[in-house]
C-alpha positions as CSV (number, residue, x, y, z in Angstrom):
1,M,-4.7,-7.5,-12.4
2,G,-1.5,-5.7,-13.6
3,E,-2.2,-5.2,-17.1
4,V,-5.3,-3.7,-16.3
5,L,-3.7,-1.4,-13.5
6,A,-1.4,-0.5,-15.5
7,L,-4.4,1.3,-18.2
8,V,-5.6,2.5,-15.1
9,E,-2.5,4.7,-14.6
10,A,-1.9,5.3,-18.1
11,R,-5.9,7.1,-18.4
12,L,-5.2,8.5,-14.5
13,R,-1.4,10.4,-16.2
14,S,-3.4,11.4,-19.3
15,A,-6.3,13.0,-18.0
16,L,-4.9,14.5,-14.7
17,G,-1.0,14.5,-15.5
18,G,1.7,12.7,-13.5
19,P,1.3,12.1,-10.0
20,D,3.7,14.0,-7.3
21,A,3.0,12.0,-4.8
22,R,1.4,7.9,-3.4
23,A,1.1,5.6,-1.1
24,A,-0.1,2.2,-1.0
25,V,-2.4,0.3,1.7
26,T,-2.7,-2.8,2.5
27,F,-5.3,-4.3,4.6
28,L,-6.3,-7.8,6.1
29,G,-7.8,-9.9,3.3
30,A,-7.5,-7.0,0.8
31,E,-5.7,-6.4,-1.4
32,R,-3.2,-3.6,-2.4
33,I,-4.7,0.3,-2.8
34,E,-2.8,2.9,-3.7
35,V,-3.7,6.5,-3.3
36,L,-1.8,9.1,-6.2
37,R,-2.0,12.7,-5.6
38,F,-2.7,15.5,-8.3
39,V,-2.5,19.2,-8.4
40,D,-3.2,20.4,-10.4
41,G,-3.3,24.4,-9.8
42,G,-5.0,24.9,-6.3
43,I,-6.3,21.9,-7.3
44,V,-5.5,18.5,-5.7
45,R,-7.5,15.2,-6.5
46,Y,-6.9,12.0,-4.9
47,A,-7.6,8.3,-7.2
48,T,-7.3,5.0,-5.7
49,L,-5.5,2.2,-8.2
50,G,-6.6,-1.4,-7.3
51,M,-10.1,-1.0,-6.9
52,S,-10.8,-1.9,-10.6
53,A,-8.2,-4.9,-10.1
54,H,-11.2,-7.1,-9.9
55,P,-15.2,-6.5,-10.5
56,M,-17.4,-5.8,-8.5
57,T,-19.4,-8.6,-7.0
58,D,-23.2,-8.6,-5.7
59,P,-22.9,-10.7,-1.8
60,G,-26.3,-12.0,-3.4
61,D,-24.7,-13.9,-6.3
62,A,-24.5,-17.2,-6.0
63,F,-20.8,-17.1,-7.7
64,A,-18.4,-14.3,-9.0
65,D,-17.7,-14.2,-12.2
66,P,-13.9,-13.4,-12.3
67,V,-14.0,-11.0,-15.6
68,R,-17.4,-10.4,-15.5
69,G,-18.6,-6.6,-13.3
70,P,-18.9,-3.6,-12.5
71,R,-14.8,-2.0,-12.2
72,A,-14.0,1.6,-10.5
73,E,-12.0,3.9,-9.3
74,L,-12.6,6.9,-7.0
75,V,-11.6,10.4,-7.5
76,L,-11.8,12.9,-4.6
77,S,-11.2,16.6,-5.7
78,V,-10.6,19.5,-3.2
79,R,-8.9,22.7,-3.1
80,A,-5.1,23.1,-1.7
81,G,-4.6,24.8,1.1
82,S,-6.9,25.5,3.9
83,A,-6.7,21.9,5.1
84,D,-4.2,18.8,5.9
85,T,-6.4,16.9,3.2
86,D,-3.6,14.9,2.2
87,K,-5.0,12.7,5.3
88,V,-7.7,11.2,3.3
89,L,-5.6,9.2,1.6
90,R,-6.4,5.7,4.2
91,P,-10.1,6.6,4.1
92,L,-10.2,6.4,0.4
93,A,-8.3,2.9,0.8
94,V,-10.8,1.9,2.9
95,L,-13.1,3.1,1.0
96,A,-11.8,1.8,-2.6
97,S,-11.3,-1.6,-0.8
98,S,-14.6,-2.1,0.4
99,P,-16.1,-4.5,-2.8
100,Q,-13.2,-6.5,-1.7
101,V,-13.7,-6.6,2.2
102,E,-17.1,-6.1,2.7
103,G,-18.4,-7.3,-0.9
104,L,-19.8,-3.9,-1.9
105,V,-21.1,-2.7,-5.4
106,V,-20.2,1.0,-5.4
107,A,-22.2,2.8,-8.4
108,P,-23.3,6.7,-8.9
109,G,-25.8,7.2,-6.5
110,N,-24.3,5.5,-3.0
111,S,-22.7,7.1,-0.2
112,M,-20.6,6.0,1.6
113,D,-19.4,6.5,5.3
114,V,-15.6,6.0,6.7
115,G,-17.1,6.6,11.1
116,G,-14.8,9.2,10.8
117,P,-13.5,12.8,9.6
118,L,-11.9,12.2,6.2
119,W,-8.7,14.4,7.3
120,P,-8.2,16.2,10.7
121,G,-11.1,18.9,11.3
122,A,-13.0,18.2,8.4
123,P,-16.6,18.6,8.4
124,F,-17.2,15.5,6.6
125,T,-17.4,11.5,8.0
126,S,-19.1,10.8,4.4
127,V,-18.8,10.9,0.2
128,L,-21.7,10.6,-1.7
129,V,-20.4,8.1,-5.0
130,A,-20.8,10.4,-8.4
131,E,-21.4,9.9,-12.0
132,S,-18.2,8.7,-14.1
133,G,-17.6,10.7,-17.3
134,G,-16.6,14.2,-17.0
135,L,-13.1,14.5,-15.0
136,V,-11.7,11.2,-16.6
137,E,-13.3,9.5,-19.1
138,D,-14.3,5.7,-18.3
139,L,-11.6,2.9,-19.9
140,R,-12.8,0.5,-22.3
141,L,-10.9,-2.9,-21.8
142,A,-10.7,-5.6,-23.8
143,G,-14.3,-7.9,-24.1
144,P,-15.9,-9.2,-22.4
145,M,-14.3,-6.9,-19.5
146,D,-16.7,-4.2,-18.4
147,P,-14.8,-0.7,-18.3
148,V,-13.2,1.3,-15.2
149,R,-15.3,4.4,-14.3
150,F,-13.7,6.6,-12.5
151,L,-16.0,7.5,-9.6
152,P,-15.9,11.5,-8.1
153,L,-16.3,11.7,-4.4
154,L,-18.4,14.4,-2.9
155,P,-17.9,14.8,0.6
156,M,-20.7,15.3,2.7
157,T,-21.8,16.6,6.4
158,P,-23.6,14.5,8.7
159,N,-26.8,16.6,8.3
160,E,-26.5,16.1,4.5
161,A,-25.6,12.3,4.2
162,A,-28.9,12.4,6.6
163,W,-30.5,14.4,4.3
164,K,-29.5,12.8,1.6
165,R,-31.1,9.1,2.9
166,V,-34.0,10.6,3.4
167,H,-34.8,13.0,0.1
168,G,-32.2,10.5,-2.4
169,A,-28.8,11.5,-4.0
170,E,-31.1,13.6,-7.3
171,K,-32.0,15.7,-4.5
172,L,-28.9,16.5,-2.6
173,Q,-27.3,17.7,-6.0
174,E,-30.2,19.7,-6.4
175,R,-29.8,22.1,-2.8
176,W,-25.9,21.9,-3.9
177,L,-26.3,23.3,-7.3
178,M,-29.6,26.1,-6.5
179,H,-27.1,27.2,-3.5
180,G,-23.9,27.1,-5.4
181,T,-22.2,25.1,-3.0
182,D,-18.2,24.9,-3.5
183,L,-17.6,21.2,-2.9
184,R,-14.2,21.2,-3.3
185,D,-13.7,23.3,-0.5
186,P,-12.3,21.6,2.3
187,L,-13.8,23.4,5.4
188,R,-17.1,24.1,4.0
189,S,-20.4,24.2,5.7
190,S,-23.6,22.0,5.6
191,V,-25.6,23.4,2.9
192,T,-29.1,24.7,3.7
193,L,-31.7,21.9,4.1
194,T,-35.2,23.6,5.3
């Protein structure tokens, strides 16, 4: 576990630079999750560290393989300065611990809800998990372990989350693109959905 997390942190540092802050959260029944903060100009990126320590297992599987299975960390990018986004640390840690606590397999296209605003005053209560490979490249591990994927999180308003449940992740992303939505704006309003 420690070796995997050391490699994951090294990959994050090589892609995003050195973190300027880090916080750790531990939940009952789960291992420690850290959230690292990286500042790049006007963009703040929050990345989890700890979710990839073990492979995610489908709760329907009779046997949990301790080596094989998908591994991931979560990355959230927001514009700095207009909201107190540092309060997202705990909600991010909650999302990152969900594979251990709830047996979820986090994958692109999934919605993840935190049950309240992502940070004080945020119009978002959930996120859409996007495809990996853009900002931080997947990290190959020694076989037979699956690579670690760094999954971007795209904040969703409650209306967007409801619309996504009906129409799907791809249609919501098309709608964001069509309207030129700034997904890094921590105070943006919902995209036009009609």
